[in-house]
KOLFI-635962 format. One record per residue (C-alpha): x, y, z; residue number from 1. Coordinates in pm, whole numbers. Layout:
N
(rec (X; Y; Z); NUM);
...
END
This chain:
101
(rec (522; -1367; -1004); 1);
(rec (520; -1688; -782); 2);
(rec (848; -1856; -695); 3);
(rec (918; -2137; -466); 4);
(rec (1118; -2071; -172); 5);
(rec (1254; -2296; 128); 6);
(rec (1006; -2149; 363); 7);
(rec (700; -2144; 104); 8);
(rec (631; -1920; -173); 9);
(rec (725; -1583; -290); 10);
(rec (478; -1360; -462); 11);
(rec (565; -1051; -661); 12);
(rec (289; -757; -596); 13);
(rec (233; -427; -745); 14);
(rec (44; -206; -499); 15);
(rec (-197; 75; -621); 16);
(rec (-259; 269; -297); 17);
(rec (-578; 508; -241); 18);
(rec (-799; 303; -489); 19);
(rec (-1188; 292; -426); 20);
(rec (-1164; -76; -289); 21);
(rec (-910; -334; -203); 22);
(rec (-892; -595; -472); 23);
(rec (-677; -796; -746); 24);
(rec (-709; -593; -1061); 25);
(rec (-485; -792; -1302); 26);
(rec (-114; -846; -1392); 27);
(rec (135; -601; -1391); 28);
(rec (424; -669; -1649); 29);
(rec (497; -968; -1876); 30);
(rec (694; -1280; -1832); 31);
(rec (936; -1336; -1548); 32);
(rec (910; -979; -1431); 33);
(rec (536; -1002; -1396); 34);
(rec (369; -878; -1055); 35);
(rec (5; -924; -930); 36);
(rec (-127; -602; -942); 37);
(rec (-360; -514; -610); 38);
(rec (-563; -198; -567); 39);
(rec (-537; -98; -205); 40);
(rec (-812; 131; -35); 41);
(rec (-587; 262; 223); 42);
(rec (-365; 560; 168); 43);
(rec (20; 524; 120); 44);
(rec (71; 730; 447); 45);
(rec (252; 607; 749); 46);
(rec (245; 238; 616); 47);
(rec (-137; 216; 608); 48);
(rec (-163; 83; 241); 49);
(rec (134; -185; 334); 50);
(rec (-55; -295; 621); 51);
(rec (-392; -318; 446); 52);
(rec (-208; -502; 146); 53);
(rec (-43; -756; 393); 54);
(rec (-377; -834; 540); 55);
(rec (-544; -859; 196); 56);
(rec (-284; -1106; 87); 57);
(rec (-317; -1289; 398); 58);
(rec (-691; -1327; 364); 59);
(rec (-660; -1421; 6); 60);
(rec (-462; -1710; 62); 61);
(rec (-667; -1810; 398); 62);
(rec (-333; -1746; 613); 63);
(rec (-287; -1575; 950); 64);
(rec (-122; -1237; 907); 65);
(rec (205; -1363; 1054); 66);
(rec (242; -1608; 780); 67);
(rec (268; -1324; 524); 68);
(rec (605; -1140; 527); 69);
(rec (739; -848; 327); 70);
(rec (1067; -959; 172); 71);
(rec (1160; -655; -19); 72);
(rec (971; -326; -104); 73);
(rec (823; -224; 221); 74);
(rec (831; 146; 92); 75);
(rec (785; 79; -261); 76);
(rec (479; 9; -480); 77);
(rec (643; -326; -595); 78);
(rec (667; -569; -325); 79);
(rec (779; -949; -269); 80);
(rec (566; -1129; -5); 81);
(rec (664; -1454; 162); 82);
(rec (380; -1680; 207); 83);
(rec (472; -1925; 460); 84);
(rec (348; -2275; 450); 85);
(rec (180; -2264; 100); 86);
(rec (314; -2457; -187); 87);
(rec (338; -2360; -545); 88);
(rec (44; -2547; -654); 89);
(rec (-186; -2399; -378); 90);
(rec (-90; -2037; -462); 91);
(rec (-125; -2106; -836); 92);
(rec (-488; -2247; -777); 93);
(rec (-565; -1939; -563); 94);
(rec (-455; -1681; -838); 95);
(rec (-574; -1882; -1147); 96);
(rec (-906; -1700; -1151); 97);
(rec (-753; -1342; -1181); 98);
(rec (-471; -1450; -1383); 99);
(rec (-676; -1602; -1664); 100);
(rec (-907; -1305; -1707); 101);
END
């Protein structure tokens, strides 16, 4: 789910658009292919869910929106984000409360 990159950390996410509220709801998959599952309030129309998801990830990691970039999966439910300027330890600390549930 989290991987070290030259520019920061990559985060694998599984989006669930059209939810009642935007929130982290757990993990999707297991092991090396695990993804952070995030429910997104916005509908999957005209990129609204992707924009809302990007904003939510930026807010969760206390980053400006321009520090969060979609590496793969812009039109897919499965996405990989690059979190610029974040260490693996910082990202792990942010996600620990949701991963350990």
